[in-house]
N, C-alpha and C positions, 0 to 999 in steps of 0.2 A: 543733328549730324548723323549720317548713317554709319554703319560699321566700317565700310571701306574707306571713306575719307578719314575717319578717326584713326584707323590702322595706319594709313599712309602718313598722317600727321605725327603719330607716335613714333613711327619708323624714322621719319626725318629728324624728329627731336632726339631720338636715341643716337642716330648717326652724328648729329651735331655735337651732342654732349661727349660722345666718344672721341670726336676730333679734338674737342677742347681739353679733354683729359689727357690726350696724347701730346698735345702741343707743349713745347718746352721753351725756355728762354736761354738764348746763347749770349753770354757776356764776353766782351773783350775790352781790355784796357790798352790804349795806344798812346805812345808819345812820339810826336812828329819832330824830327830834328835833322839838321845837316850832319853828315858824317863823311869822312874820306872813305871811298869805296873804289874797288878795281874790278868792276863786272866784266870788262873786256881786257883785263890786265893793266889798263892805264888808270893811274890814280887820279881821282877827281872828286869834287864834292857832289853828293847825292842827297836828295830828300828821302829820308828813311822812316820806317815805322818800327819802333823799338830797336833801332839800330840796323834794320835789315831792309834791303830792296831785292826782289819784290817783298811786299808785306805778307803777313800771315794769311793763309787761306781760311776763309770763313766757311765752316761746314755746319749745315743745318738741315732740318727735315721740313718738308712742306707743312705750313701752318705755324712754324716756330716764330717767336719774336726774337729779333736780333737787337742787342743793345751794345753799342760801341762808344765808349767814353774816350774822347780824343783830347789830348793836351797838346797845344801848339807851343813847341819849344824852338821854333825857328828864329826867335829873337827879333829879327827885323822884317819878317814876312808874314802876311796873313795866309790862311789856308781854308779850303772847303773841300769836302769829299763827296763825290757822286757815286751812288750805288747803281751801277749801270745795268739796266734790264729789270730792276725791281720797280714795280709800278707805283709804289707809295700811295696805295688807295687809303684815303683817310688821313694820311700823314704827308701832305705835299711839302711841308716845311723841312722834311728830312731828306729831300731829294739831293741836297748838297750842291746846289748850283748858285754860286755867288752872283748877285745882281738879278737873279730870277726868283729864287725861293728863300734865300737867306743872306744876311750880312756875313762876311767871312769871319772866321775865328781869329781873333787878334793874338799877337804874340803874348805868351804867358797865360792866355785864357784856356778854359776847358769847356767843351761842348759835348753833349751826349746825343747821339743819333739813335732813335728807336723806331723800328719798322718791322712789319710782318712779311715773311717770304711765303707768298701764297701759291707759288707754282714750282714744281721741280724743274731742274735744269742747270745749265752752266752759265754763270754770269761773272761779272767782274766789278771791281771798284777802282777809282782813280781820282786824282786831284782834279778840281774844277775851278781853279783860281789861276789867272794868268796862264802861263805855260808850264806849270809845275808838273804836269803829267809826264813831260819828257825828261824831268829830273829824277824820276824813280819812284814817285808815290803811286803805287798800283798793286793790285793783287787779284786773286780769284775768289769767287763765291760759288760754292757747290751745294745745291739743294737737292736732297734725296727725296724720292717719291714717298708719300705717306705709306706706312706699312699696311698690309692687309688688302692690297689691290685697290680697286676703285677706278674711276674714269681716267685718272692720270697715271695709272700704272704703266711702266715701261714696256713697249711692245717688242722687246728684244732681250736676249740673254747674253751674259758674258761672265768670265771667271775672275776678272780683276780689272783695275783701272789705273790709268796714269793721267797726270795733269801736265799740260804743255802751255806755258804762257810765252807768247811771242812778242818781241819788242825791238825797236831800233834805238840806237844810242849815239849821242854826240859827245865830243870832248869840249865844245863850247858850252858855257853856262846858258841857262835860259834867259838871263839878263842880256847877254850878248846877242842871242837870237832875236829876242823881242825888240831890242834897240835897232837892230838892222832892219827888221820888218817895218818899223815905224819911221825910218829915216828917209831923207831925200839927199843924195840918191839912195835908192832901195838896196838893201842888203839881204839877200836870200839866205836862209839857214843852211843851204847846201845839202848834199846827200849825207846820210849818217855814216859815221866811221865804222860801226859794227852792227850786226844783227845778233840779238840775244835770245837764248832759249832758257826759260826759267831763271833769267837774270844773269846768265853766263854767256860769254863769247870770247873771241880771240882777235885782237887787233893785229892785222897782218904785218904792219910796219913797226912792230914792237922794237926790233933791234935798232931802228934808226933814231929812237927817242933817247935823248941824253939825260944824264942826271938821275937815272933810276926811276924815271916817271912811268916806265912800263916794265913789268916783270912777268914774263910768260910762265914762270914756275909757280906762281901763286895758286894755292888750292881754290881761292875765291873765284878764279876764272877758268877752272878745269871744266871740261865738257861734261854736261849732265849725262848720267847713265840711266837708261830705262831697261829694267830686267824683266824677262818673260820666261815662262815655263813652256817647253816644247808641247805643242798640241793644244794649248789653251787659247781662248779667245779673250781679247782685251779691249776695253773701252778707253779710248784716248779722248779726254776733254781738252779741246784746243781753243784758246782765246787770243785775240790780237789786241794789244794796247799800244800799237805803234803810234807815233806822233805824225808820221808822214807816209810810210811805206805801205803799199799794197803788197801782199806776200803770196807766194806759192809754197805750199808745204808738202813734203812727201817723206815716207818711211821706205828707205831703199829695199827693193825686193818684195814688198808687202802691199797688196791691194788694200784699200780702205773703203769700207762701206759707210756712207754718210747716213746717220740715223737721227740726229738732233741738230737744230739750228736755233740759236737765241732762245732756248728753253721750250721749243716746240718740236714734236716728233715729225720726222721727214719720211716720205715714201722712199725706202732705201734705194740707193744707187751706188754703184762702184766707181771709184776713181783711182788713178795712180797718183795724181797731184790734186791737192785741195787748194783752191784760191780762197784766201781769207783777207778781208779788208778790216781796217781799223775799227774797233768797236763790235766786231762780230765774234760769236762763239759757235763752235760745232762740236758734236761728238761723232767719232768714227769708230768702227769695230775693225780690228785686224786679227787674223789667225796666225799664231806663232808656228808656222809650218815650213820654215826654210831651214837650211843647213845650220844646225846649232853650234857648229865648231868654228864659226867666224862671227864677227860683229858687223852691224849694219848702220848706215848713217840715217839720222833724222836731219833733214835739211830744209832751211827756209831761204827763199830767194826773192828779190825784188821784182815785181812785175808792174806794168803800166807806166813806169818811169825808166828811162835808160839807166841801168844799174851802175852806181858808182861805189857799191858796197859789196864786199865778198860774201859768200854763202855763210849763213849761220848754221852751226852744226851741233848735234848731240849724238849719243851712241845708243843703239839698241843691242842688248847682249842677252844671250840665252843662258839660263841656269843649266849647269852640268856640262856646258860646252868646253872645248879645249882652249878657247881664247880668253885671255884675261879681260875682265869687264871694261877696263879703261884703255885697252889697246885700240888704237885707231883701226877702223876697217881697212881691208887691203885695197880698196878701190878709191877713186877720186870722188869727192862729195858731189852728188847730183846737182846740176845747174837748172833743172826744171825746163819748162817750155819757153819759147821765145818771149821776151818781156813785152813785146808789142803785138802779141797775138790776141787781139781783142775778141775775135770770134770764138776762140777756145774758152775764154772766161765768160763771155756772154752766154754760151750754151750751158755752162755749168749753173749760172744764175737761173736760167729758164728751167733747168731740170730739178730745181729745189722746190718741191711742192709738198703739201701736207700728207701725212701718213693716212691711208684710207680709213683706218679706224679712229682717227683723231681729227677729222675735218671739222672745222668750225666755219660754216657757210657765211660769207659776208652778206650784209644787206644788199638787195638787188640794185639799188641806185643810191646816188648821193644827193644830199640836200644842198650842197655847196661844193663848187670846184675851184681850187686855187692853182693857177698855172704859174710856175716860177721859172724864169729864165736865169740861169747861173752864168755870170760873166765876170771877166777880170777888167778892172777899171782904174782910172786915175782920179784922185780928188786932191786938188791943190798940190799936185806933184807927187802925192803919196800913192803907192800901189795899194789897191783894195780889191776885194771881191764883193759882188753885189747880186741881189735878187731883184729882178725887174727894176734895175738901176738904183736900188736903195741898198747901201752898205750898213749892216747892223752894228749897233754899239750898245753895250749894256748900260743901264741907268745906275746912278750912284745909290739910289734907294731901290731895293729889290721890288720887282713888280708885285709879288704876293703881299709884301708888307704895305706897299703904297696903296694897293686897291682895297685891302681889308681896313686900312686906317683912313681912307678917304683922301689920300694925298695925291690928287689927280694932277697936280703941277709937277709931280716927280718924273714924269716921262711925257713924250709927245702923244697927245690924244688923237692925232690924225692917223687913220688906219693906213698901213702900207698898201701898195697896189696889188690886186689879186690876179692880174694877167698882164700881158704885154702884146705888142703888135705882132702876133705870131705868124700871121698869114704871109707877111712879106719878109720875114727874118731869115737870113741865110746862116745856119748854124756852123757852116764850114768856113766862114770868113771871119776875120777879126771884127770886133764890134764896131759898127759905123760911127757910133757916138761913144767914145771911151769915158766920157764924164759920168759921174754919179753923185748922189747926195747921201748924207749920213742921217740915220734916224734910229731912235729907240722906241718907236711905235710898235704896237703888237696887234695881232689878229684876234678879235673877240668872236668866239664861237657860241652859237646857241646850245645850251646844255642839252645833251641827248641827241644832237643832230649828227648826221653822217657826213663826213668830210672826205673829199678826194683831193689829193695833192699830186700834181704831176711835176716832176723835177726835170727840167730840160738842160742838158749840157750843151756847150757850144765851144767855138774856138776861143783861145785866149788872145791876149794882145799881140803876141807873136804869131806869124802865119804858120799854118799847118801844125798846130799844137793844141791838144785837148787831153785832159787827164781824167782819171777815175776819182769820183768823190763819194765816199761812204757817208750817208746821212743817218743820223741817230735822232729818234724821237723819245723824249723823256715822258714818263707817266703813262705810256700806252704801248701796246703792240698794234701793228697795222698789218692789213692784208696786202701782200704784194700782188697787184692785179696784172701787171705786165711790164715788159721791157721792149725797147725799140732802138734802132739806130737811125739817125736823121732827125728831122723836125717832127714833133708831135702835132697831129691834126685832131683837134677835139671833135670834129665832125665825122672822123673816120675811125680812129684807133680804138675808142672805147668799145666798139663792137667786137674787138678781139680780146677783151679782158678775160682773164681766167676767173670765173665766178664759181667754178666747180670745186676745186681743191687748192686754192692759193695758200701758200705758207704764211703763217703769222710770224713777224719779226719785229725787232726794235731798231735794227740797223740794216741799211740796204745800199748797194752800190748803184751809182749812176755812171754808166760806161762812157768812154770818150765819144763825143758827138752824138750821144744817145739820150734817151729819156727813160724814166722809171715812174710808173703810176702806182700809188698806194691809197688805201682807204682805211679810215679809222672812225670810231664812234667817240664823240666828245662827251664822255660820260664819267670822267674822273675830275672832280672839282679841284681847281688850282690853276697855276700858271706854269707852262711847260716849255722848255727850250726845244728847238728843232734845228739842228745844225750839222754842218760837215764835221766829221770826227777827226779830220786832219788838224792838228793843233794850230799850226800857223794859219791855216785858212779861216778857222773860226776867229782867231785873233784879228785877222784882216777883214772881217765882216761877213763871212759866209754863214749866216744863220738868221733865224726869226724866232718869235715866241708866240704861243697860243694861250689865250685865257678862256676858261670855261667854268661856269658855275661857281665863281669865287664866293658868292653870297652863301653858298652851302658849306664852305670851309669852316671848321670849328675855330675857336679862339686861338690865335697864334701864340706860341711860347715866346716869352720876352727874350730868350737867349738868341733868337734869330735877328734881333734888331740891334741898333747902335751905330748905323752908318747912314750917310746921306741925310735925309730930313728926319731921321730917327736918332741922330747922335745923342748920346747920353741916355738912350732908351733901354739899355741892359747893363 
């Protein structure tokens, strides 16, 4: 070996050892329980972590190991927790997806999640069992860049930061919601009663509720206050854990510069309103350069669905100003752009590309293309969602456990369809054949292969109706190659893909009557869910699962077993 290779080898080794020396272990102890809470001033049962909703923010540094010991004290309900945006490289069993990567945590049991946060950025966690996410089990994960610079150093500067967790909130229990979705006749969950910011909101019809069920004077539902110093620049880390709503977020009177999306740096662009879909995270920079003697609204509003929920609000207050921090601003809360302005939201999606200094060029072509038509369907009178006429259901034995244990009878071995009759399909008309089938089959991917997935949105069962669907991929980031409105043509549209500077994300929107194309490399051994992040839509079958390189997965911990064909296994 010559001196130059030896020097490079030693330099790499020293950098690696330095990183290991820097890495720490972040420990948290959680107890999951039901508690009476009043996040929008209305008292109801919520799933809490250590008595709180949202749960504690996990703060770590790139390269750290996070260890969360979870005790399930729900008494009559299982639980599983997904670390949304964390790729779980080498730890697929810690992904926290019941039916895919683990058996749920039984009442009274304790389970320890251990994983490495390998990239800086803004992420989240939430329940991934039944519809528990909409009951309050959620929170933020904030990963700081490793000190000392390096390839992942932030390409922007700021003086301080704030965290904003956006949510929607129902007064019905998740049991009532799930029962309605599974019933004939169909019972829709309806629009949320309130929009929450950092777990707080205000139910507008509070005075109409009898028996003290709503108390607008509770500190628990007081509007959050975000304080800023005049002249300083602030990073706002914004995450949406909504169960249904697509949101538009703004800070009254302050332009926002978008700099991060799903843990990846963005070519900066300025917006007045930020469209954010369930499962997405963003960082924006604002300059505290407005009149410091008054307060300003932070506002979230429903888009893509005709709003039946009032604006969610919080307060921006300047240090040293003459206005009390909790005093409502003198203006009406902003209502944002028109809820059905698809063009506005489409343009913002297209504008989100990689930062010029942080472009990770995608492979030039795919080894496999999966074209998925998303439709609303009926199965034996039950309302369902389906991909290529197949409605997804989770197996009783998690895929990862079944495949590592050779339990091939635990799920349907027939692969789901990879395409549909796209040439003659009218995406603007209700589905000509509303019937579908149910399957728990999965897509098996060759390890290391490059996969394109094109998600095609279409008309629902009712005429002239199509909604936005945010799709989330577990275990990976993907390149967003392109968006379109209308029917995707595989012979035409790939020529317009952005292969120059596409953003990497883990969650992406498919706009009404539109398509979204993404590309990823199947290089993370395990089984991974890919699904609409709207809670009720996944519950109704809008999802699939990918398997790749399961034979490379290390021995599974016994704690993830104990259900389905592994009963008594832990």
